[in-house]
C-alpha positions in Angstrom: 94.0 -73.7 -330.4 95.0 -77.3 -331.5 93.5 -80.3 -330.1 95.6 -82.8 -328.2 95.9 -86.2 -329.8 94.0 -88.5 -328.0 97.5 -91.0 -327.9 99.6 -88.1 -326.3 97.0 -86.7 -324.1 95.9 -89.7 -322.9 99.2 -90.3 -322.0 100.2 -87.1 -320.7 96.8 -87.3 -318.4 97.6 -90.9 -317.1 100.7 -89.9 -316.0 99.6 -86.7 -314.0 96.9 -88.5 -312.7 99.1 -90.8 -311.2 100.7 -88.1 -309.2 97.1 -86.6 -308.5 95.9 -89.8 -307.0 99.1 -90.0 -304.9 98.7 -86.9 -303.2 94.9 -87.7 -303.4 95.5 -90.5 -300.8 97.8 -89.3 -299.0 94.6 -86.2 -298.4 92.2 -89.1 -297.7 95.0 -91.1 -295.0 96.0 -87.6 -293.4 92.4 -86.5 -293.1 91.0 -89.7 -291.6 93.8 -89.2 -289.3 93.5 -85.6 -287.8 89.6 -86.5 -287.5 87.3 -88.4 -285.9 85.3 -91.0 -287.5 81.9 -88.8 -287.0 83.6 -85.5 -288.4 84.6 -88.2 -291.8 81.5 -89.5 -292.1 79.9 -85.8 -291.4 82.4 -84.1 -294.4 82.0 -87.9 -296.3 77.9 -87.1 -296.5 78.7 -83.5 -297.7 81.4 -83.8 -300.1 79.2 -86.4 -301.5 75.9 -84.1 -301.5 78.2 -82.0 -303.1 78.7 -84.1 -306.1 75.5 -84.5 -306.0 73.6 -81.3 -306.6 76.7 -79.4 -308.4 75.9 -81.1 -311.9 72.3 -80.7 -310.8 72.6 -77.0 -310.2 73.5 -76.8 -313.8 71.0 -78.4 -315.8 72.8 -81.0 -317.4 73.9 -77.6 -319.5 77.7 -78.2 -319.3 77.6 -81.9 -320.3 76.5 -81.7 -324.3 79.6 -79.7 -324.7 81.5 -83.4 -325.4 78.7 -84.2 -327.8 77.4 -80.4 -329.7 80.8 -78.4 -329.0 82.4 -79.8 -332.2 79.3 -79.7 -334.1 78.3 -76.0 -333.5 82.2 -75.1 -333.8 81.6 -76.7 -337.4 78.5 -74.1 -337.7 80.5 -71.4 -336.4 78.3 -70.7 -333.7 80.4 -71.4 -330.9 80.3 -68.5 -329.6 76.5 -67.8 -329.1 76.4 -71.6 -327.9 78.6 -70.9 -324.9 77.2 -67.7 -323.7 73.6 -69.3 -323.8 74.9 -72.2 -321.8 76.9 -70.1 -319.6 74.2 -68.1 -318.3 71.5 -70.7 -317.7 74.1 -72.9 -315.8 75.1 -69.7 -313.7 71.6 -68.4 -313.5 70.4 -72.0 -311.5 73.4 -72.7 -309.9 73.0 -69.4 -308.3 69.1 -70.3 -307.4 70.2 -73.6 -306.0 73.2 -72.3 -303.4 70.3 -69.9 -302.4 68.0 -72.3 -301.5 70.2 -74.1 -299.5 71.1 -70.8 -297.5 67.4 -69.9 -297.1 66.7 -73.5 -295.6 69.6 -74.8 -294.1 67.9 -76.6 -291.6 65.9 -78.9 -294.0 69.3 -79.4 -295.8 71.2 -80.7 -292.4 68.6 -82.9 -292.1 68.8 -84.6 -295.5 72.4 -84.5 -295.7 73.3 -84.7 -291.9 70.6 -86.8 -290.0 70.2 -83.7 -287.9 69.0 -79.9 -288.0 71.3 -78.4 -286.3 74.4 -77.6 -288.5 73.7 -74.5 -290.4 77.4 -73.4 -290.4 78.3 -76.3 -292.5 75.2 -76.1 -295.0 76.2 -72.5 -295.4 79.8 -73.4 -296.2 78.7 -75.9 -298.6 76.5 -73.7 -300.2 79.3 -71.4 -301.3 81.3 -74.1 -302.2 78.8 -75.7 -304.3 79.3 -72.4 -306.6 83.1 -72.9 -306.7 82.6 -76.4 -307.7 79.9 -75.8 -310.6 82.3 -73.1 -312.0 85.1 -75.8 -312.1 83.0 -78.3 -313.4 81.7 -76.4 -316.5 85.4 -75.1 -317.4 86.5 -79.0 -317.6 83.8 -80.0 -319.1 84.6 -76.9 -322.2 88.1 -77.7 -321.9 87.7 -81.5 -322.2 85.4 -81.1 -324.7 88.1 -78.6 -326.7 90.0 -81.8 -326.3 92.7 -80.2 -324.8 93.6 -82.8 -322.7 96.8 -81.8 -320.9 95.1 -78.4 -319.3 92.4 -80.4 -318.8 94.7 -82.9 -316.6 96.6 -79.5 -315.1 93.5 -78.3 -313.5 92.5 -81.2 -312.0 95.9 -81.3 -310.8 96.1 -78.1 -309.9 92.2 -79.3 -307.8 93.6 -82.1 -306.0 97.0 -80.5 -304.9 95.7 -77.1 -303.6 92.8 -79.2 -302.1 95.4 -81.2 -299.7 98.0 -78.4 -299.6 94.9 -76.4 -297.9 93.1 -79.3 -296.4 95.9 -81.2 -294.1 97.3 -77.6 -293.3 94.4 -76.0 -292.2 93.6 -79.4 -290.2 96.6 -79.2 -288.6 96.8 -75.5 -287.4 93.0 -75.2 -287.0 91.1 -76.6 -283.4 89.9 -80.0 -284.2 86.5 -78.6 -283.2 86.3 -77.0 -286.4 87.5 -80.0 -288.8 84.5 -80.4 -290.9 83.9 -77.1 -291.6 87.6 -76.6 -292.4 87.6 -79.0 -294.8 84.4 -78.7 -296.7 86.0 -75.1 -296.9 89.2 -76.0 -298.5 87.3 -77.9 -301.1 85.2 -75.2 -302.6 88.7 -73.1 -302.3 90.9 -75.7 -304.0 87.9 -75.8 -306.7 89.0 -72.2 -307.4 92.0 -73.1 -307.9 91.7 -75.3 -310.6 90.2 -73.3 -312.5 92.5 -70.9 -313.0 94.5 -72.5 -316.0 91.3 -72.7 -318.0 90.0 -69.2 -317.0 93.6 -67.8 -318.6 93.6 -70.4 -321.7 90.3 -69.1 -322.6 91.0 -65.6 -322.3 94.5 -66.1 -324.4 92.0 -67.2 -327.3 88.4 -65.6 -326.6 88.9 -64.9 -330.5 88.7 -68.0 -331.3 85.6 -68.5 -329.4 83.4 -66.2 -331.4 80.7 -66.8 -333.9 81.6 -66.6 -337.4 77.7 -65.8 -338.7 74.7 -64.7 -337.2 74.1 -65.4 -333.4 71.5 -68.0 -332.6 68.6 -67.3 -330.8 68.5 -69.3 -326.9 65.5 -71.3 -328.4 67.8 -72.5 -331.5 70.5 -73.7 -328.7 68.1 -75.8 -326.5 65.8 -77.0 -329.3 69.0 -79.0 -330.1 70.3 -79.4 -327.3 67.4 -79.5 -324.9 66.3 -83.4 -324.9 70.2 -84.2 -324.7 70.7 -82.2 -321.7 67.4 -83.4 -320.0 69.2 -86.7 -320.4 72.0 -86.3 -319.1 70.4 -83.9 -316.3 69.1 -87.4 -315.2 71.9 -89.0 -315.8 73.7 -87.3 -313.7 70.9 -87.3 -311.1 70.6 -91.0 -311.5 74.3 -91.7 -311.3 75.0 -89.7 -308.5 72.0 -90.7 -306.3 73.1 -94.4 -306.8 76.5 -93.6 -305.8 75.1 -91.7 -302.5 72.3 -94.5 -301.7 74.0 -96.5 -299.1 75.2 -93.7 -297.1 71.7 -91.7 -297.3 70.8 -95.1 -296.3 72.4 -95.7 -293.2 71.7 -91.9 -292.0 68.5 -92.8 -292.5 67.8 -96.5 -292.2 70.4 -97.9 -289.6 69.3 -99.0 -286.3 72.1 -96.9 -284.8 70.5 -95.2 -281.6 72.0 -91.9 -281.9 73.0 -89.4 -284.7 76.8 -89.1 -283.6 77.0 -93.1 -283.9 75.6 -93.0 -287.4 78.0 -90.4 -288.3 80.9 -93.0 -286.7 79.6 -95.6 -289.1 79.7 -93.8 -292.2 82.9 -92.7 -291.3 83.9 -95.9 -290.9 82.9 -96.7 -294.3 84.5 -93.4 -295.8 88.1 -94.8 -294.4 86.9 -98.3 -296.5 86.2 -96.2 -299.8 89.2 -94.0 -300.0 91.4 -96.1 -302.2 88.5 -97.7 -303.8 87.1 -94.5 -305.0 89.8 -93.0 -306.1 89.9 -95.6 -308.9 86.1 -94.7 -309.8 87.5 -91.3 -310.0 89.9 -92.0 -312.8 87.5 -93.7 -314.2 85.5 -90.2 -314.4 88.1 -88.9 -316.1 88.7 -91.4 -318.7 85.3 -91.5 -320.1 85.6 -87.7 -320.3 88.6 -88.1 -322.2 87.5 -90.3 -324.2 84.1 -89.2 -325.8 84.9 -85.8 -327.7 87.7 -88.4 -329.6 84.7 -91.0 -330.2 82.2 -88.3 -331.1 84.7 -87.2 -333.9 85.1 -90.4 -334.9 80.8 -91.1 -334.7 80.2 -87.8 -336.8 82.8 -88.7 -338.9 80.8 -91.9 -340.2 83.9 -94.1 -338.5 81.3 -96.9 -336.4 84.4 -99.1 -336.4 86.7 -97.2 -334.8 83.9 -96.2 -332.1 83.3 -99.8 -331.1 87.5 -101.0 -331.4 88.2 -97.7 -328.9 85.8 -98.7 -326.6 86.3 -102.5 -326.1 89.8 -101.9 -326.1 89.6 -99.0 -323.5 87.4 -101.2 -321.1 90.1 -103.8 -320.9 92.3 -101.9 -320.2 91.2 -99.6 -317.4 89.8 -103.0 -316.0 93.4 -104.7 -315.7 94.6 -101.2 -314.7 92.2 -101.0 -312.2 93.1 -104.8 -310.6 96.8 -104.1 -310.8 96.4 -100.9 -308.4 93.7 -102.6 -306.4 95.9 -105.5 -305.5 98.7 -103.7 -304.2 97.0 -101.2 -302.4 95.3 -103.6 -300.5 98.8 -105.7 -299.8 99.4 -102.7 -297.9 95.9 -102.5 -296.5 96.9 -103.5 -292.9 100.4 -101.9 -292.5 97.7 -98.4 -293.3 95.0 -98.9 -290.9 97.2 -100.4 -288.2 100.0 -98.7 -287.8 99.3 -95.4 -289.5 95.8 -94.8 -288.6 96.6 -96.5 -285.1 93.5 -99.2 -285.7 90.6 -96.7 -285.3 89.3 -97.8 -288.6 88.8 -101.6 -288.4 85.7 -101.6 -289.7 86.3 -99.9 -293.0 89.5 -102.2 -293.6 87.2 -104.8 -293.1 84.6 -103.5 -295.9 87.9 -102.3 -298.0 88.3 -105.6 -300.5 84.3 -105.7 -301.1 84.4 -101.8 -301.9 87.2 -102.2 -304.0 85.1 -104.8 -306.3 82.2 -102.7 -306.5 84.1 -99.6 -307.6 86.1 -101.6 -310.4 82.3 -102.9 -311.6 81.2 -99.2 -311.6 84.3 -97.9 -313.0 83.8 -100.3 -315.6 80.3 -99.3 -316.6 80.8 -95.6 -316.2 83.1 -95.7 -319.2 81.1 -98.1 -321.1 77.9 -96.2 -321.1 80.1 -93.9 -323.6 78.8 -95.3 -326.4 75.0 -94.9 -325.7 75.7 -91.2 -325.4 78.2 -91.0 -328.8 74.5 -93.2 -330.1 72.0 -89.9 -328.3 70.8 -93.1 -326.7 71.7 -91.7 -323.3 67.9 -92.0 -321.6 68.6 -95.8 -321.8 72.1 -95.5 -320.1 69.5 -93.9 -317.3 67.0 -97.0 -317.7 70.1 -98.7 -316.2 70.9 -96.3 -313.7 67.4 -96.1 -312.8 67.1 -99.7 -312.5 70.5 -99.9 -310.5 69.0 -97.3 -308.2 65.8 -99.1 -307.6 68.1 -102.2 -306.9 70.2 -100.4 -304.8 67.6 -99.1 -302.8 65.6 -102.5 -302.0 68.7 -104.4 -301.2 69.7 -101.1 -298.6 66.7 -101.3 -297.2 66.3 -105.0 -296.3 70.4 -105.5 -295.1 71.0 -102.7 -293.0 68.8 -102.9 -289.9 69.9 -106.6 -289.5 73.4 -106.3 -290.8 74.6 -102.4 -290.7 77.5 -101.3 -292.5 78.2 -104.8 -294.5 74.7 -104.9 -295.4 74.7 -101.3 -297.0 78.0 -103.2 -299.2 76.8 -106.0 -300.0 73.7 -103.9 -301.2 75.9 -101.8 -303.5 78.0 -104.5 -305.0 75.0 -106.7 -306.0 73.9 -103.4 -307.9 77.0 -102.3 -309.0 77.1 -105.9 -310.6 73.8 -106.1 -312.4 74.3 -102.7 -314.1 77.4 -103.6 -315.2 75.5 -106.3 -317.2 72.8 -104.6 -317.8 74.9 -102.0 -319.6 76.9 -104.0 -321.5 74.0 -105.6 -323.0 72.6 -102.5 -323.8 75.9 -101.4 -326.1 75.2 -104.7 -327.2 71.9 -103.8 -328.5 72.9 -100.6 -330.0 75.5 -101.7 -331.9 78.7 -102.1 -329.7 78.8 -105.8 -329.0 81.7 -106.3 -326.6 83.9 -109.0 -327.0 84.1 -111.7 -324.9 87.0 -110.7 -322.9 84.8 -107.4 -321.8 82.4 -109.9 -319.8 84.9 -112.1 -318.0 87.0 -108.6 -317.3 84.0 -107.8 -314.9 84.7 -110.9 -313.2 88.0 -110.5 -312.4 88.3 -107.9 -309.9 86.6 -110.7 -307.6 90.0 -112.2 -307.1 90.0 -108.9 -304.6 88.0 -111.4 -302.7 90.5 -113.7 -301.4 93.5 -112.1 -298.4 96.0 -109.7 -299.6 99.1 -112.3 -300.8 96.8 -114.7 -302.7 94.8 -112.2 -304.6 98.5 -110.6 -305.6 99.5 -113.6 -307.2 96.2 -113.7 -308.8 96.4 -110.4 -310.5 100.1 -111.0 -311.5 99.2 -114.6 -313.2 96.2 -112.2 -315.1 98.6 -109.9 -316.3 101.0 -112.4 -317.3 98.0 -114.2 -319.5 97.1 -110.9 -320.7 100.4 -109.8 -321.9 101.5 -113.1 -323.5 98.4 -114.3 -325.0 95.4 -113.0 -327.0 93.2 -114.9 -324.8 92.5 -110.8 -323.3 93.9 -108.4 -325.8 93.7 -109.3 -329.2 96.3 -109.4 -332.0 94.8 -105.8 -333.3 94.4 -104.4 -329.5 98.6 -106.0 -328.6 100.0 -104.1 -331.6 97.8 -100.7 -330.8 99.0 -101.4 -327.2 103.3 -101.3 -328.3 102.6 -98.0 -330.9 101.2 -96.4 -327.5 104.7 -97.3 -325.7 106.3 -96.7 -328.3 104.7 -93.0 -329.1 105.3 -92.4 -325.3 109.3 -93.6 -325.8 109.5 -91.1 -328.4 107.5 -87.8 -326.8 109.8 -88.8 -323.7 113.0 -89.2 -325.6 113.7 -92.4 -324.3 
């Protein structure tokens, strides 16, 4: 097995991800079109809870791949490592799914605010098993630095979700829309796992031990603390991402469950585009961690700091441009394509876009702490943000409803980003001044669409023509990246 180079791998991933995000955008719009706001709210809550439960179900074990797979490979014990992690992940996932199926009413009340959605919880339990298997394989393939294959898996999963979900919603009875969407999500995870299964079977002999097999206690003794902190990280970050909608369900003054779910559906419509940006950041984080880890193990701390600075600035600028373009088209999208049914979602989308860019930068920025095996401090930042988010939501939602949830989340995300930058600097990764003011530029998206686009274009011109945003070394690296892309593509 040969690893992909970081430049070509990231270029390939970004190119295919653009297509995947276009499909995801189309899927989100069509889901809004075919489903009522109540059904959309139900699906949003189940989908978010599945993303929260999936990493918890595997005890954080696959999260250790990016940091430890290369270490165990160099020791000749990769087979033992993978068997032990895989076995523990499978057992814990089945226990979690069985718990959901045995206590569906309790899970239904926690997730949806009502205890009578038994069929949705059973479907979610099946989807949880498929999703955790898919996530396990993606983490493994990324840790092997097979970026193209990992990207292909995401593409197959996303495209499958779009095709299966939209076709089923179009053909089936509208009353089954939420259940159909949940089942389609589970099936798409199974499809996305197929490329990895083929690849691992082909190279199975390269995944065998070269020395005496390790015992479970030996593996857990090395990865246990890291896995525990990674598990806690997933819990905190997913609860953090879910908090505003959970608080809307259980803290809103809306009189009925159906109305509360409709409010969540409106919120989901305004988050369709911004959450695409956050998903891109998760992908960049997963791709970046194995490469930075390899450089750190070689003792090249300067390269790690340089690459993280460069990636944060490039990511922020790219998300800003993408966000401005979508905001420009948002009124046509909501008023024409969605027939004005999601006016509240349109109203909150600019601020939602801003806070999603902030949390996207934070997601990538925490990689340094995990490379240094200081993940507990990244967890501390998100734990503090979770408390702030909880307090602000509890204070604002009863009075301001949906807007209270959005404002609370935006303030919490800003605090998390600043705290994470400070924590990186404390542990030896001082970010450039451009990274700090990069955090403020998404605020231009709160302007009306055309002024926001003009301001964004001005920032791009400034970044391209001066060294105020990108340093001379970063500009040179960017030109080399473009030249590599042209060479690879035959231009």
